[in-house]
C-alpha positions in Angstrom: -9.6 10.2 -10.7 -6.9 10.4 -8.0 -7.7 11.1 -4.4 -5.1 12.4 -2.0 -5.0 13.1 1.7 -2.8 16.1 2.6 -2.0 18.8 5.0 -0.7 22.4 4.7 0.0 22.5 8.4 -3.5 22.1 9.8 -5.9 19.2 10.0 -5.7 16.6 7.2 -7.9 17.3 4.1 -8.7 15.5 0.9 -8.3 16.6 -2.7 -8.6 15.4 -6.3 -5.2 15.4 -8.0 -5.5 16.9 -11.4 -3.0 17.9 -14.1 0.0 16.4 -15.8 3.1 15.1 -14.0 5.1 18.0 -12.7 2.1 20.4 -12.9 -0.4 18.7 -10.7 -2.9 20.6 -8.6 -4.8 19.6 -5.5 -8.5 20.4 -6.0 -9.7 20.4 -2.4 -12.9 18.5 -1.6 -15.3 18.4 1.4 -15.2 15.7 4.0 -13.9 12.2 3.7 -14.6 10.6 0.3 -15.0 7.2 1.9 -18.2 8.5 3.5 -19.3 11.5 1.6 -19.8 12.3 -2.2 -16.8 14.1 -3.8 -17.6 17.8 -3.9 -14.9 20.4 -4.6 -14.7 23.4 -2.3 -13.4 25.7 -5.0 -9.9 25.8 -3.5 -6.9 24.6 -5.5 -3.3 24.3 -4.4 -0.3 23.4 -6.5 1.0 20.0 -5.5 4.5 21.3 -5.4 3.6 24.1 -3.0 6.2 24.1 -0.2 3.3 24.0 2.4 1.8 20.8 1.0 2.6 17.5 2.6 1.0 14.4 1.2 -0.2 12.0 3.9 -1.0 8.3 3.7 -4.3 8.4 1.6 -6.1 6.2 4.2 -5.5 5.3 7.8 -7.4 2.0 8.2 -9.8 2.3 11.1 -9.9 -1.4 11.5 -7.1 -3.5 9.9 -4.6 -4.1 7.1 -4.7 -7.7 5.7 -1.5 -8.9 4.0 -1.4 -11.8 1.6 1.9 -13.8 1.6 3.5 -15.6 -1.3 1.0 -14.5 -3.9 3.5 -14.5 -6.7 5.1 -17.8 -7.5 8.6 -16.4 -8.2 8.6 -14.7 -4.8 7.6 -17.9 -3.1 10.4 -19.6 -4.9 13.0 -17.0 -4.0 12.0 -17.4 -0.3 12.4 -21.2 -0.6 8.7 -21.8 -0.1 6.0 -23.8 -2.0 3.3 -22.0 -3.8 0.3 -21.8 -1.4 -2.9 -23.6 -2.3 -5.0 -20.9 -0.6 -4.2 -17.3 0.2 -1.8 -17.0 3.2 -3.1 -14.1 5.4 -1.5 -12.0 8.1 -2.4 -8.7 9.8 -0.6 -5.4 10.1 -1.8 -2.8 12.7 -2.8 0.7 11.5 0.1 2.1 13.5 2.4 0.5 10.9 1.1 3.0 8.3 3.2 5.9 7.1 2.8 8.2 4.1 4.9 9.4 1.1 8.3 10.7 2.0 7.9 9.6 5.7 11.0 7.7 6.9 11.0 4.0 7.3 12.7 3.7 10.7 14.6 0.4 11.1 14.1 -1.1 14.5 17.2 -1.8 16.5 16.2 -5.5 17.0 16.5 -6.4 13.4 19.6 -6.5 11.1 17.9 -7.5 7.8 14.9 -5.5 6.6 13.5 -5.8 3.0 11.1 -3.9 0.8 8.1 -5.5 -0.8 6.3 -3.6 -3.6 2.5 -4.3 -3.6 -0.8 -3.2 -5.1 -3.1 -2.3 -2.2 -6.9 -2.5 -2.2 -8.9 0.1 -0.2 -12.3 -1.2 0.9 -15.3 1.1 0.4 -18.2 -0.7 2.0 -19.0 -3.1 4.8 -18.1 -6.4 3.2 -18.9 -9.9 4.5 -19.0 -13.2 2.5 -19.0 -11.4 -0.9 -18.6 -13.5 -4.1 -15.6 -12.9 -6.4 -18.1 -11.7 -9.0 -19.3 -8.9 -6.7 -16.1 -8.3 -4.8 -14.8 -5.3 -6.7 -18.1 -3.5 -6.2 -17.0 -3.2 -2.6 -13.7 -1.6 -3.4 -13.2 2.1 -3.0 -10.0 2.2 -5.0 -6.4 1.2 -5.2 -3.1 2.6 -4.0 0.6 1.6 -3.7 2.1 -0.1 -0.6 5.4 -1.3 0.7 5.1 -4.3 3.0 8.4 -3.7 4.8 9.6 -6.9 6.4 12.2 -7.7 9.0 13.3 -10.8 7.2 15.5 -12.2 10.0 12.7 -11.9 12.5 10.2 -13.5 10.1 12.5 -16.5 9.9 13.1 -16.7 13.7 9.6 -16.1 15.0 6.8 -18.6 14.6 4.4 -15.7 13.8 4.9 -12.8 11.4 3.5 -10.1 13.7 6.8 -8.6 14.8 8.5 -8.9 11.4 5.7 -7.2 9.5 3.8 -5.1 12.0 6.3 -2.7 13.5 5.8 1.0 13.3 6.5 2.4 9.8 6.4 -1.0 8.2 3.5 -0.1 5.9 4.1 2.9 3.7 1.0 3.7 1.6 0.4 6.3 -1.1 0.8 8.6 -2.9 -3.0 8.6 -3.5 -6.0 6.4 -4.2 -7.3 5.7 -7.7 -10.9 4.4 -7.9 -12.3 2.4 -10.7 -9.0 1.0 -12.0 -8.6 -2.2 -13.9 -5.9 -4.0 -12.0 -5.7 -7.3 -13.8 -2.4 -6.5 -15.5 -0.5 -3.6 -14.0 3.3 -3.3 -13.5 4.5 -3.5 -9.9 8.1 -2.5 -9.2 10.5 -1.3 -6.6 13.7 0.7 -6.9 16.4 1.3 -4.2 18.6 4.3 -4.8 17.3 4.3 -8.4 18.2 0.7 -9.1 15.3 -1.6 -10.1 15.0 -4.5 -7.7 11.4 -5.8 -8.4 9.6 -5.7 -11.7 6.5 -7.8 -11.9 2.9 -7.6 -13.0 -0.4 -8.2 -11.2 -1.3 -10.7 -13.9 1.3 -13.0 -12.2 -0.7 -13.2 -9.0 -1.6 -16.7 -7.9 -4.9 -15.3 -6.6 -6.4 -12.3 -8.3 -7.7 -9.2 -6.6 -11.4 -10.1 -6.8 -10.7 -13.5 -5.4 -8.6 -12.1 -2.5 -11.4 -9.6 -1.5 -13.9 -12.5 -1.5 -11.6 -14.8 0.4 -10.7 -12.3 3.0 -14.4 -11.3 3.5 -15.1 -14.9 4.5 -12.6 -14.5 7.4 -13.1 -10.9 8.5 -15.9 -8.4 8.1 -14.2 -5.7 6.0 -14.9 -2.1 6.9 -14.6 1.1 4.9 -10.9 2.1 4.8 -9.6 -1.4 5.5 -6.6 -2.2 3.2 -5.7 -5.5 1.6 -2.1 -5.9 0.4 -2.1 -8.3 -2.6 1.4 -9.7 -2.4 4.8 -8.9 -3.9 6.7 -10.1 -7.0 10.2 -11.5 -6.9 13.2 -9.4 -6.3 12.9 -8.3 -2.7 16.2 -7.0 -1.3 17.7 -5.4 1.9 17.2 -1.8 2.7 19.6 0.1 5.0 20.2 3.5 6.6 20.1 6.4 4.0 18.6 4.3 1.2 15.7 5.8 -0.9 13.0 3.3 -1.7 10.5 3.9 -4.5 7.6 1.6 -5.0 5.5 2.0 -8.2 2.3 0.5 -9.5 1.4 1.3 -13.1 -1.4 3.8 -13.5 -1.3 4.8 -9.8 2.0 6.4 -9.1 5.3 6.2 -7.1 5.5 5.9 -3.4 8.9 7.2 -2.1 10.3 6.8 1.4 13.8 7.3 2.8 15.2 4.7 5.2 16.6 5.7 8.6 18.3 3.8 11.4 18.5 5.8 14.6 21.8 5.5 16.4 
């Protein structure tokens, strides 16, 4: 099952995405599936209808928690040691954009990079959950790009400005519940050229452990998002680039890059 959030010009709605690639349909459902059972309305819309615009499948009501250096090769390429515990940071919900929305580069940074990531969408109020029960609290999984102003990350003592600016958290194209995420491909392409190509099995801390660990620090609320880290191969993105981030069995998240003059 794939759950999308979309608009045809009015208020955002939710739908199941059904059909083969290139012939998908949006089967519209009632309400917000985070809070109400999935129930089709009887309306279907072709995904490629000109009126359809996919939106970020979730706007976290509370927070986005990032996990830094959760792939050993990425830690190495950044010149850092592998962490002995998950390294956490926060992104505000104003950083979220959806599929095909532009990543607007701030004028105060000269070096912005993509970071392809598996994202976890929380489905229940979660506090101090064990790793064994952690995935029971997950609504589903989506694709994220933890866009990072690398020069600012290096110059500031905190990562807030480097990772929290508007548009620095593309999410999409939809949420897939019930997915086995132990060994999925995570990749990024810039203008069609592969830059990142890793697997979730390479994570230092797996998804269940991350949900458990984060829940010891924060009470997780429905719609909160955990970014699980990025594999090696991060690279700069510049004006007019097209960035595609893909997680196997979920889909491709595409965003153009724009620097306003």
